[in-house]
Backbone as ProteinMPNN parsed JSONL, in Angstrom:
{"seq_chain_A": "XXXXXXXXXXXXXXXXXXXXXXXXXXXXXXXXXXXXXXXXXXXXXXXXXXXXXXXXXXXXXXXXXXXXXXXXXXXXXXXXXXXXXXXXXXXXXXXXXXXXXXXXXXXXXXXXXXXXXXXXXXXXXXXXXXXXXXXXXXXXXXXX", "coords_chain_A": {"N_chain_A": [[0.686, -1.193, -0.028], [0.605, 2.148, -1.057], [0.249, 4.711, 0.628], [-1.425, 6.019, 3.485], [-4.406, 5.931, 5.486], [-6.346, 8.018, 7.75], [-9.169, 8.129, 8.67], [-12.356, 8.676, 10.067], [-15.502, 7.83, 10.923], [-18.507, 8.893, 12.432], [-21.534, 8.464, 14.093], [-23.604, 9.898, 16.343], [-24.725, 11.133, 19.445], [-25.011, 14.304, 20.579], [-23.462, 15.091, 23.607], [-23.245, 17.498, 25.248], [-23.827, 20.998, 24.68], [-22.242, 23.035, 22.051], [-19.117, 24.382, 22.593], [-17.58, 27.353, 22.133], [-14.676, 28.912, 20.953], [-13.128, 31.764, 20.143], [-10.641, 33.387, 17.913], [-7.802, 35.862, 17.503], [-8.32, 37.408, 14.092], [-10.077, 35.975, 13.222], [-10.575, 33.223, 12.991], [-12.028, 30.406, 14.829], [-12.815, 28.034, 17.051], [-14.839, 25.009, 17.672], [-15.891, 22.699, 20.21], [-17.162, 19.834, 21.479], [-18.564, 16.931, 23.165], [-19.426, 13.627, 21.733], [-21.42, 11.071, 21.771], [-21.672, 7.632, 21.421], [-23.227, 4.497, 20.883], [-23.356, 0.759, 21.62], [-25.225, -1.982, 21.646], [-26.274, -4.882, 23.037], [-27.389, -8.412, 23.292], [-26.966, -10.008, 26.48], [-26.016, -13.452, 26.072], [-26.113, -15.237, 28.567], [-27.744, -13.866, 30.595], [-29.737, -12.984, 29.384], [-30.425, -10.49, 29.535], [-30.529, -6.749, 27.92], [-27.84, -5.105, 26.875], [-26.018, -1.854, 27.0], [-23.468, -0.389, 25.758], [-21.57, 2.844, 26.15], [-19.593, 4.747, 24.434], [-17.454, 7.876, 24.476], [-16.651, 10.917, 22.651], [-14.279, 13.207, 21.663], [-15.091, 15.945, 20.184], [-13.724, 18.09, 17.545], [-14.306, 21.112, 15.681], [-13.98, 23.351, 13.253], [-13.93, 26.942, 12.358], [-16.305, 28.161, 9.889], [-17.602, 26.067, 9.862], [-17.813, 25.238, 12.749], [-19.082, 27.743, 13.831], [-21.611, 27.074, 12.299], [-21.987, 24.646, 13.79], [-22.302, 25.664, 16.552], [-24.854, 27.362, 16.086], [-26.908, 25.689, 15.243], [-26.654, 22.936, 16.359], [-27.633, 21.165, 19.373], [-27.989, 19.942, 22.799], [-28.268, 16.647, 22.77], [-28.83, 16.3, 20.165], [-28.771, 14.295, 17.01], [-26.24, 13.345, 14.97], [-24.344, 12.846, 12.113], [-20.539, 12.459, 11.573], [-17.605, 12.94, 9.765], [-14.256, 12.631, 9.995], [-10.626, 13.098, 11.311], [-8.411, 11.387, 13.302], [-6.699, 12.369, 15.962], [-4.054, 12.811, 18.313], [-3.163, 14.633, 21.254], [-0.87, 16.307, 23.028], [-0.989, 17.987, 26.315], [-0.237, 20.268, 29.032], [-1.074, 20.496, 32.503], [-0.967, 21.652, 35.739], [1.78, 21.051, 35.723], [1.822, 18.614, 34.753], [1.896, 16.073, 32.171], [-0.699, 15.631, 30.124], [-2.997, 13.478, 28.041], [-4.639, 13.492, 24.844], [-7.23, 11.99, 22.708], [-8.736, 13.37, 19.703], [-11.273, 13.955, 17.524], [-11.068, 15.602, 14.581], [-13.097, 17.103, 12.822], [-14.218, 17.203, 9.367], [-16.654, 17.084, 7.779], [-20.213, 17.062, 8.352], [-23.298, 16.085, 8.946], [-26.365, 16.805, 10.145], [-28.574, 14.808, 11.664], [-31.141, 14.244, 13.377], [-32.449, 16.8, 14.66], [-33.658, 18.736, 17.738], [-35.7, 20.711, 16.972], [-36.587, 20.174, 14.216], [-37.202, 17.258, 13.126], [-37.582, 16.159, 10.579], [-36.114, 17.349, 8.543], [-33.054, 17.096, 7.238], [-29.733, 18.156, 7.559], [-27.021, 19.164, 6.069], [-23.083, 19.851, 6.374], [-20.603, 21.336, 5.177], [-17.169, 22.748, 5.774], [-17.302, 24.944, 3.706], [-20.053, 25.726, 3.04], [-23.297, 25.234, 3.901], [-26.015, 23.005, 3.751], [-29.283, 22.299, 3.452], [-31.403, 19.751, 3.207], [-34.72, 18.281, 2.559], [-36.388, 15.582, 3.3], [-38.967, 14.851, 2.054], [-39.75, 16.429, -0.094], [-39.901, 16.411, -3.518], [-37.433, 16.186, -5.993], [-36.919, 18.56, -8.245], [-35.157, 18.184, -10.455], [-34.88, 16.063, -12.017], [-36.911, 14.093, -13.585], [-39.253, 11.445, -14.187], [-38.922, 10.194, -16.579], [-36.372, 10.685, -17.336], [-34.978, 8.593, -16.102], [-32.971, 6.334, -16.837], [-33.755, 3.399, -16.356]], "CA_chain_A": [[0.034, 0.024, -0.046], [1.179, 3.141, -1.312], [-0.278, 5.497, 1.346], [-1.89, 5.837, 4.857], [-5.633, 6.484, 5.716], [-6.778, 8.54, 8.783], [-10.657, 8.471, 8.652], [-13.388, 8.636, 11.038], [-17.266, 8.462, 10.509], [-19.392, 8.369, 13.499], [-22.915, 8.614, 14.243], [-23.905, 9.643, 17.673], [-25.88, 12.047, 19.975], [-24.117, 15.298, 21.455], [-23.588, 14.805, 25.079], [-23.475, 18.748, 25.984], [-23.62, 22.28, 23.791], [-20.78, 23.538, 21.466], [-18.252, 25.313, 23.099], [-16.822, 28.257, 21.016], [-13.368, 29.812, 21.403], [-12.629, 32.894, 18.877], [-9.374, 33.878, 17.847], [-7.816, 37.192, 16.581], [-7.833, 37.409, 12.812], [-11.618, 35.806, 12.727], [-10.746, 31.931, 13.334], [-12.92, 30.002, 15.59], [-12.729, 26.547, 17.201], [-15.892, 24.634, 18.745], [-15.512, 21.501, 21.018], [-18.193, 19.314, 22.058], [-18.808, 15.405, 23.357], [-20.411, 13.212, 21.057], [-21.893, 9.704, 22.34], [-21.947, 6.449, 20.337], [-23.755, 3.203, 21.601], [-23.262, -0.452, 21.556], [-26.332, -2.355, 22.129], [-26.355, -6.359, 22.515], [-28.14, -8.945, 24.42], [-26.09, -10.82, 26.839], [-26.654, -14.441, 26.047], [-26.148, -15.889, 29.593], [-28.59, -13.68, 31.329], [-30.772, -12.577, 28.184], [-30.499, -9.147, 29.358], [-30.102, -5.958, 26.931], [-26.748, -4.248, 27.663], [-25.754, -0.955, 26.521], [-22.017, 0.356, 26.055], [-21.453, 4.126, 25.72], [-18.38, 5.699, 24.202], [-17.624, 8.99, 24.457], [-15.54, 11.097, 21.663], [-13.923, 14.541, 21.739], [-15.219, 16.236, 18.495], [-13.28, 19.462, 17.127], [-14.765, 21.757, 14.349], [-13.12, 24.832, 13.102], [-14.105, 28.068, 11.442], [-17.088, 28.07, 9.452], [-18.363, 24.988, 10.508], [-17.608, 25.519, 14.087], [-20.035, 28.491, 13.595], [-22.6, 26.488, 11.901], [-22.292, 23.822, 14.812], [-23.015, 26.623, 17.438], [-25.652, 28.001, 15.416], [-27.863, 24.819, 14.875], [-26.708, 22.027, 17.588], [-27.769, 21.351, 20.724], [-27.468, 18.671, 23.464], [-29.209, 15.264, 22.519], [-29.25, 15.944, 18.494], [-28.281, 13.003, 16.36], [-25.527, 13.747, 13.945], [-23.104, 12.187, 11.456], [-19.211, 13.247, 11.537], [-16.445, 12.462, 8.991], [-12.988, 13.154, 10.226], [-9.127, 12.393, 11.558], [-8.2, 11.093, 14.987], [-5.601, 13.528, 16.085], [-3.82, 13.059, 19.632], [-2.439, 16.013, 21.476], [-0.61, 16.531, 24.578], [-0.951, 19.453, 27.11], [0.032, 20.467, 30.65], [-1.965, 20.644, 33.574], [0.046, 21.866, 36.74], [2.973, 20.642, 35.373], [2.168, 16.931, 34.49], [1.342, 15.87, 30.828], [-1.865, 15.049, 29.845], [-2.906, 13.261, 26.542], [-6.166, 13.37, 24.749], [-7.436, 11.752, 21.337], [-9.802, 14.053, 19.275], [-11.683, 13.672, 16.147], [-11.417, 16.855, 13.975], [-14.368, 17.281, 11.995], [-14.632, 18.053, 7.924], [-17.852, 17.11, 7.043], [-21.16, 16.697, 9.58], [-24.758, 16.265, 8.863], [-27.334, 16.65, 11.286], [-29.681, 13.593, 11.464], [-32.389, 14.203, 13.924], [-32.073, 17.887, 15.618], [-34.889, 19.008, 18.445], [-36.489, 21.58, 16.204], [-37.238, 19.558, 13.181], [-36.993, 15.89, 13.154], [-37.612, 15.473, 9.578], [-34.975, 17.876, 7.851], [-31.477, 16.78, 7.544], [-28.985, 19.141, 7.35], [-25.808, 18.607, 5.423], [-22.507, 21.052, 6.305], [-19.137, 21.361, 5.13], [-16.52, 24.127, 6.167], [-17.303, 26.205, 2.952], [-21.334, 25.8, 2.288], [-24.229, 24.73, 4.633], [-27.019, 22.739, 2.962], [-30.599, 21.665, 4.154], [-32.387, 18.829, 2.602], [-35.754, 18.129, 2.961], [-36.439, 14.187, 2.437], [-40.131, 14.76, 1.517], [-39.96, 17.306, -1.366], [-39.478, 16.039, -4.835], [-36.128, 16.988, -6.537], [-37.452, 18.951, -9.753], [-34.047, 18.142, -11.352], [-35.07, 14.621, -12.3], [-38.304, 13.64, -13.944], [-39.69, 9.804, -14.146], [-38.805, 9.964, -17.912], [-35.003, 11.13, -17.482], [-34.444, 7.596, -15.634], [-32.157, 5.399, -17.78], [-34.098, 2.322, -16.365]], "C_chain_A": [[0.941, 1.128, -0.02], [1.422, 4.281, 0.018], [-0.775, 5.24, 2.724], [-3.239, 6.326, 4.87], [-5.935, 6.723, 7.347], [-8.104, 8.894, 8.707], [-11.657, 8.101, 9.431], [-14.629, 8.825, 10.813], [-17.865, 7.812, 11.71], [-20.789, 8.969, 13.559], [-23.2, 8.335, 15.752], [-24.92, 11.07, 17.833], [-24.793, 12.796, 20.689], [-24.658, 15.278, 22.934], [-23.591, 16.355, 25.824], [-23.248, 20.225, 24.154], [-22.239, 22.317, 23.252], [-20.324, 24.631, 22.263], [-17.243, 26.121, 22.186], [-15.648, 28.911, 21.657], [-13.05, 30.648, 20.07], [-11.233, 33.398, 19.114], [-9.574, 35.227, 17.12], [-7.479, 36.638, 14.939], [-9.209, 36.256, 12.198], [-11.728, 34.082, 12.981], [-11.527, 31.557, 14.545], [-12.411, 28.272, 15.789], [-14.093, 26.118, 17.98], [-15.521, 23.175, 19.074], [-16.799, 21.049, 21.831], [-17.917, 17.645, 22.073], [-19.917, 14.577, 22.267], [-20.287, 11.5, 21.71], [-21.726, 8.761, 21.277], [-22.307, 5.234, 21.182], [-23.617, 2.141, 20.671], [-24.236, -1.064, 22.277], [-26.261, -4.174, 21.542], [-27.091, -7.006, 23.611], [-27.008, -9.912, 24.877], [-26.573, -12.343, 26.815], [-26.772, -15.412, 27.266], [-27.671, -15.527, 30.605], [-29.775, -13.237, 30.594], [-31.074, -10.978, 28.631], [-29.922, -8.108, 28.187], [-28.84, -4.987, 27.848], [-26.112, -3.051, 26.524], [-24.205, -0.223, 26.486], [-22.259, 1.716, 25.64], [-20.274, 4.341, 25.49], [-18.379, 6.993, 24.065], [-16.301, 9.516, 23.493], [-15.396, 12.528, 21.922], [-13.955, 15.193, 20.239], [-14.805, 17.854, 18.47], [-13.641, 20.124, 16.051], [-13.787, 22.935, 14.608], [-13.951, 25.721, 12.191], [-15.611, 28.063, 11.306], [-17.849, 26.985, 10.059], [-18.828, 24.584, 11.868], [-18.98, 26.665, 14.288], [-21.507, 27.872, 13.359], [-23.057, 25.346, 13.236], [-22.829, 24.581, 16.045], [-24.253, 26.705, 17.357], [-26.895, 26.756, 15.744], [-27.763, 23.472, 15.595], [-26.871, 22.233, 18.97], [-27.935, 20.016, 21.535], [-28.5, 17.677, 23.109], [-29.413, 15.243, 21.05], [-28.369, 14.826, 18.197], [-27.489, 13.294, 15.169], [-24.773, 12.758, 13.26], [-21.884, 13.207, 11.234], [-18.529, 12.525, 10.587], [-15.479, 13.356, 9.598], [-11.693, 12.706, 10.294], [-9.353, 12.307, 13.094], [-6.82, 12.108, 14.811], [-5.61, 13.258, 17.633], [-2.838, 14.049, 19.82], [-2.189, 15.547, 22.951], [-0.377, 17.867, 25.021], [-0.457, 19.338, 28.506], [-0.935, 20.572, 31.208], [-1.15, 20.662, 35.014], [1.146, 21.0, 36.642], [2.9, 19.363, 35.029], [1.123, 16.867, 32.865], [0.21, 15.075, 30.948], [-1.943, 14.809, 28.285], [-4.419, 13.134, 26.06], [-5.927, 12.944, 23.31], [-8.783, 12.387, 21.18], [-10.251, 13.622, 17.715], [-12.032, 15.098, 15.642], [-12.277, 16.468, 12.801], [-14.214, 17.837, 10.569], [-15.547, 17.783, 7.444], [-18.928, 16.678, 8.056], [-22.455, 16.866, 8.662], [-25.581, 15.897, 10.134], [-28.46, 15.76, 10.967], [-31.126, 13.913, 12.215], [-32.097, 15.68, 15.03], [-33.755, 17.921, 16.599], [-35.967, 20.038, 17.562], [-37.147, 20.987, 15.071], [-36.86, 18.334, 12.905], [-37.203, 15.134, 11.64], [-36.628, 16.025, 8.594], [-33.595, 17.179, 8.343], [-30.653, 17.5, 6.8], [-27.523, 18.929, 7.269], [-24.686, 19.969, 5.644], [-21.196, 20.752, 5.996], [-18.443, 22.812, 5.592], [-17.11, 25.137, 5.2], [-18.819, 26.452, 2.673], [-22.13, 24.567, 3.168], [-25.246, 24.272, 3.537], [-28.469, 22.086, 3.373], [-31.127, 20.666, 3.15], [-33.746, 18.389, 3.078], [-36.391, 16.864, 2.427], [-37.794, 14.178, 1.753], [-40.432, 15.492, 0.424], [-39.243, 16.616, -2.457], [-38.73, 16.829, -5.485], [-36.779, 17.43, -8.003], [-36.434, 18.709, -10.753], [-34.123, 16.741, -12.406], [-36.838, 14.381, -12.727], [-38.232, 11.885, -14.143], [-38.857, 9.537, -15.585], [-37.133, 10.168, -18.499], [-34.255, 9.635, -16.76], [-33.831, 6.594, -16.624], [-33.027, 3.721, -17.511], [-35.669, 2.257, -16.269]], "O_chain_A": [[1.88, 1.206, 0.773], [2.547, 4.648, 0.357], [-0.506, 4.12, 3.158], [-3.351, 7.327, 4.161], [-5.798, 5.795, 8.144], [-8.292, 10.11, 8.671], [-11.822, 6.881, 9.431], [-14.998, 9.955, 10.491], [-17.813, 6.618, 12.004], [-21.014, 10.033, 12.982], [-23.142, 7.259, 16.347], [-25.539, 11.751, 17.015], [-23.861, 12.246, 21.277], [-25.811, 15.397, 23.348], [-23.951, 16.378, 27.001], [-22.697, 20.142, 23.057], [-21.264, 21.793, 23.792], [-20.992, 25.621, 22.563], [-16.276, 25.613, 21.618], [-15.694, 29.391, 22.79], [-12.738, 30.068, 19.03], [-10.756, 33.743, 20.195], [-10.536, 35.704, 16.517], [-6.676, 35.763, 14.618], [-9.29, 35.835, 11.044], [-12.85, 33.608, 13.157], [-11.699, 32.471, 15.351], [-11.851, 27.536, 14.977], [-14.457, 26.852, 18.899], [-14.888, 22.506, 18.258], [-17.36, 21.754, 22.669], [-17.219, 17.101, 21.218], [-21.074, 14.958, 22.09], [-19.245, 10.921, 22.018], [-21.635, 9.226, 20.141], [-21.634, 5.015, 22.19], [-23.678, 2.227, 19.444], [-24.282, -0.838, 23.486], [-26.219, -4.646, 20.405], [-27.406, -6.426, 24.65], [-26.262, -10.508, 24.1], [-27.548, -12.576, 27.53], [-27.486, -16.4, 27.095], [-28.425, -16.339, 31.142], [-30.828, -13.122, 31.221], [-31.941, -10.338, 28.036], [-28.957, -8.489, 27.524], [-28.881, -4.431, 28.945], [-25.792, -3.359, 25.376], [-23.961, 0.559, 27.405], [-23.128, 1.881, 24.784], [-19.584, 4.123, 26.487], [-19.366, 7.44, 23.481], [-15.23, 8.912, 23.444], [-16.367, 13.111, 22.403], [-13.114, 15.024, 19.356], [-15.361, 18.71, 19.158], [-13.131, 19.548, 15.09], [-13.133, 23.326, 15.575], [-14.63, 25.203, 11.304], [-16.287, 27.981, 12.332], [-18.789, 27.255, 10.808], [-19.8, 23.889, 12.163], [-19.903, 26.249, 14.987], [-22.444, 28.134, 14.115], [-24.225, 25.218, 13.604], [-23.834, 24.108, 16.575], [-24.958, 26.273, 18.269], [-27.78, 27.057, 16.546], [-28.77, 22.772, 15.496], [-26.424, 23.163, 19.641], [-28.016, 18.982, 20.872], [-29.673, 18.037, 23.203], [-30.08, 14.326, 20.573], [-27.436, 14.448, 18.906], [-28.193, 13.532, 14.188], [-24.542, 11.729, 13.896], [-22.004, 14.374, 10.861], [-18.851, 11.338, 10.523], [-15.676, 14.562, 9.751], [-11.382, 11.894, 9.423], [-10.137, 12.894, 13.839], [-6.184, 12.439, 13.81], [-6.641, 13.359, 18.297], [-1.944, 14.37, 19.037], [-2.827, 14.838, 23.73], [0.234, 18.734, 24.396], [-0.311, 18.231, 29.024], [-1.933, 20.775, 30.517], [-0.692, 19.579, 35.377], [1.384, 20.212, 37.557], [3.995, 18.805, 34.961], [0.056, 17.416, 32.59], [0.088, 14.079, 31.661], [-1.351, 15.465, 27.428], [-5.297, 12.72, 26.816], [-4.919, 13.254, 22.674], [-9.733, 12.24, 21.949], [-9.522, 13.021, 16.927], [-12.996, 15.733, 16.071], [-12.034, 15.574, 11.991], [-14.063, 19.059, 10.54], [-15.575, 18.236, 6.3], [-18.506, 15.761, 8.762], [-22.543, 17.713, 7.774], [-25.446, 14.94, 10.897], [-29.22, 16.009, 10.032], [-32.168, 13.807, 11.567], [-31.552, 15.507, 16.121], [-34.758, 17.3, 16.247], [-37.17, 19.849, 17.744], [-38.331, 21.286, 14.917], [-35.848, 18.377, 12.206], [-37.061, 13.925, 11.455], [-36.237, 15.223, 7.746], [-33.227, 16.846, 9.469], [-30.73, 17.555, 5.573], [-26.859, 18.569, 8.241], [-25.081, 21.066, 5.25], [-20.657, 19.837, 6.618], [-19.112, 23.835, 5.739], [-17.458, 26.206, 5.7], [-18.996, 27.472, 2.007], [-21.808, 23.379, 3.192], [-25.393, 24.959, 2.525], [-28.279, 20.903, 3.652], [-31.211, 21.161, 2.026], [-33.748, 18.1, 4.275], [-36.902, 16.879, 1.307], [-37.83, 13.441, 0.768], [-41.499, 15.197, -0.115], [-38.069, 16.27, -2.318], [-39.038, 18.005, -5.678], [-37.101, 16.553, -8.805], [-36.721, 18.985, -11.917], [-33.429, 16.575, -13.409], [-37.77, 14.585, -11.949], [-37.178, 11.254, -14.22], [-38.111, 8.557, -15.585], [-36.722, 9.926, -19.634], [-33.032, 9.54, -16.859], [-34.709, 6.019, -17.267], [-32.93, 2.893, -18.417], [-36.243, 1.168, -16.264]]}, "name": "protein", "num_of_chains": 1, "seq": "XXXXXXXXXXXXXXXXXXXXXXXXXXXXXXXXXXXXXXXXXXXXXXXXXXXXXXXXXXXXXXXXXXXXXXXXXXXXXXXXXXXXXXXXXXXXXXXXXXXXXXXXXXXXXXXXXXXXXXXXXXXXXXXXXXXXXXXXXXXXXXXX"}
């Protein structure tokens, strides 16, 4: 294999509101936790078991502003990004964290409107309403 791949795809629920930080020059960064769940049935006891994993999500600039404006705690989203490991110091002790730096995001279920699907990239947000017919294609244009 000639190269490497660092790609993460997650679907989960926001664990808190987006925390924003603004920098000189107009740049911004947003951070929020995302919960993903794994549910299975224990074969020995027959009970349903749910394991939750928490992910540290990082969004930047325009995408961060979109997240701050539209996302609230509990919303279900789809994110694509890269895994980044970071080191920092607290009271002289080194700490390490793993973050997901998001490049693309789609809001799957918001508290405001559960029918709309909102896609966003750093350059341009887009709102799709699945119940509306796409006028660009007629039934006659389909090759089958």
